[in-house]
C-alpha positions in Angstrom: -330.0 23.4 126.7 -326.9 22.2 125.1 -326.7 25.3 122.8 -327.7 27.5 126.0 -324.5 26.1 127.6 -322.1 26.6 124.7 -323.3 30.3 124.8 -322.6 30.5 128.6 -319.1 29.0 127.9 -318.1 31.5 125.2 -319.6 34.5 127.3 -317.5 33.2 130.2 -314.5 33.2 128.0 -315.3 36.7 126.6 -315.5 38.2 129.9 -312.2 36.6 131.1 -310.5 37.9 128.2 -311.8 41.5 128.9 -310.8 41.1 132.7 -307.3 40.1 131.5 -307.1 43.0 129.0 -308.4 45.6 131.9 -305.8 44.3 134.4 -303.0 44.7 131.6 -304.0 48.2 130.9 -303.8 49.0 134.7 -300.4 47.1 134.9 -299.2 49.5 131.9 -300.5 52.7 133.4 -298.4 51.8 136.6 -295.2 50.6 135.0 -294.1 50.9 131.4 -291.7 47.6 131.6 -295.1 45.5 131.7 -295.4 46.4 128.1 -293.8 43.1 127.3 -296.1 41.1 129.6 -299.4 42.9 128.0 -298.2 41.9 124.7 -297.7 38.5 125.9 -301.0 38.1 127.1 -302.5 39.4 124.2 -300.7 36.9 122.0 -301.8 33.8 124.6 -305.5 35.2 124.3 -305.1 33.9 120.5 -304.5 30.5 121.2 -306.9 28.0 120.8 -309.1 26.7 123.7 -307.0 23.6 124.4 -303.8 25.7 125.0 -305.7 28.1 127.1 -305.2 26.3 130.8 -301.2 26.5 130.1 -301.2 29.9 128.8 -303.4 30.9 132.0 -300.8 29.2 134.0 -297.9 31.1 132.4 -299.7 34.4 132.8 -300.5 33.6 136.7 -296.8 32.7 137.4 -295.5 35.7 135.6 -297.8 37.9 137.4 -296.6 36.3 140.7 -293.3 37.0 140.0 -293.5 40.6 139.2 -295.4 41.3 142.1 -292.5 39.9 144.2 -289.8 42.2 142.2 
């Protein structure tokens, strides 16, 4: 059961990264200035698991700011 839980956790992380990559691709298709954001998201996705919550909060805040501008 523990092994299955670890697998499920890794699968969830992979799906989250895939979703964020697709969101970045859609954003880039609409506005070239978001290229920097996409590169930032790619860099943050390479961080270790301990830093992921802070990276996710940063991306969420940046997304909110860009949506209001």
